[in-house]
C-alpha positions in Angstrom: 167.8 105.5 42.3 166.9 102.0 43.5 164.1 100.3 41.7 162.3 97.0 41.8 161.4 95.5 38.5 158.8 92.7 38.3 157.8 91.0 35.1 154.4 89.4 35.5 152.5 87.6 32.8 149.4 88.6 30.9 146.8 86.1 32.1 145.7 84.3 29.0 142.9 82.3 30.4 140.8 85.3 31.5 139.1 88.1 29.7 139.2 90.9 32.2 137.5 94.2 31.9 138.4 97.5 33.5 135.5 97.0 36.0 136.3 93.4 36.8 139.9 94.1 37.3 139.2 97.1 39.5 137.0 95.0 41.7 139.7 92.2 41.8 142.3 94.8 42.8 140.2 96.0 45.7 139.6 92.4 46.8 143.3 91.6 46.7 144.2 94.9 48.5 141.7 93.9 51.2 143.4 90.5 51.6 146.7 92.2 51.9 145.4 94.6 54.6 143.9 91.6 56.5 147.3 89.8 56.5 149.1 92.9 57.8 146.4 93.3 60.5 147.1 89.7 61.6 150.8 90.5 61.8 150.2 93.5 64.0 147.5 91.8 66.1 144.8 94.1 64.7 142.5 91.4 63.4 140.4 91.0 66.5 141.7 87.5 66.9 142.8 86.4 70.4 146.3 85.4 69.3 149.0 87.1 67.3 150.0 85.1 64.2 153.5 83.7 63.7 155.6 86.5 62.2 157.5 84.4 59.6 154.3 82.7 58.4 152.4 86.0 58.3 155.2 87.8 56.3 155.1 85.0 53.8 151.3 85.5 53.5 151.8 89.2 53.1 154.3 88.7 50.3 151.9 86.3 48.5 149.0 88.8 48.8 151.3 91.7 47.7 152.1 89.7 44.6 148.4 89.1 44.0 147.9 92.9 44.1 150.8 93.4 41.7 149.5 90.8 39.3 146.1 92.4 39.3 147.6 95.8 38.7 149.6 94.4 35.8 146.5 92.8 34.4 144.8 96.2 34.5 147.7 97.7 32.6 147.2 95.1 29.9 143.5 96.0 29.8 144.3 99.7 29.5 146.9 99.0 26.7 144.7 96.6 24.7 141.3 98.2 25.1 142.0 101.9 25.7 145.3 102.4 23.7 147.1 103.6 26.9 150.9 103.9 26.5 152.2 102.4 29.7 155.8 103.6 29.2 154.6 107.2 28.7 152.3 106.9 31.8 155.3 105.6 33.8 157.4 108.6 32.8 154.6 111.0 33.9 154.2 109.1 37.1 157.9 109.4 38.0 157.8 113.1 37.2 154.8 113.5 39.5 156.8 111.8 42.3 159.5 114.3 41.7 157.1 117.3 41.8 155.7 116.1 45.0 159.1 115.7 46.6 159.0 112.0 46.9 161.9 111.4 44.5 165.2 113.3 43.9 166.5 114.0 40.4 168.1 111.0 38.8 169.4 109.6 35.5 167.9 106.4 34.1 170.1 103.5 32.9 169.4 104.7 29.4 170.8 108.1 30.2 167.4 109.8 30.5 167.1 112.5 33.1 164.1 112.7 35.3 162.9 115.5 37.6 
């Protein structure tokens, strides 16, 4: 199974809450959707944006979404005692049940699905 692993920092100059992080996540997702709309000419603008520049903006917005999601994980761990590793395992098993992911073995020899 191919994976992408990103390691993003806990933002230590903010004191996010579950609610503020959820709102920020929606804001960042909206900015990502707007960038994709510009790439596809769906923004209502009279011109289609340059593809290379727009793809760079999309990547930047996607990383903003990822950072905000990671920030929410820190909030859940620190304020609600959520075990992210356990939640990830359940998530992967859900993907298998839904047929999105075939059976595989992790690098640690754990079998999923």
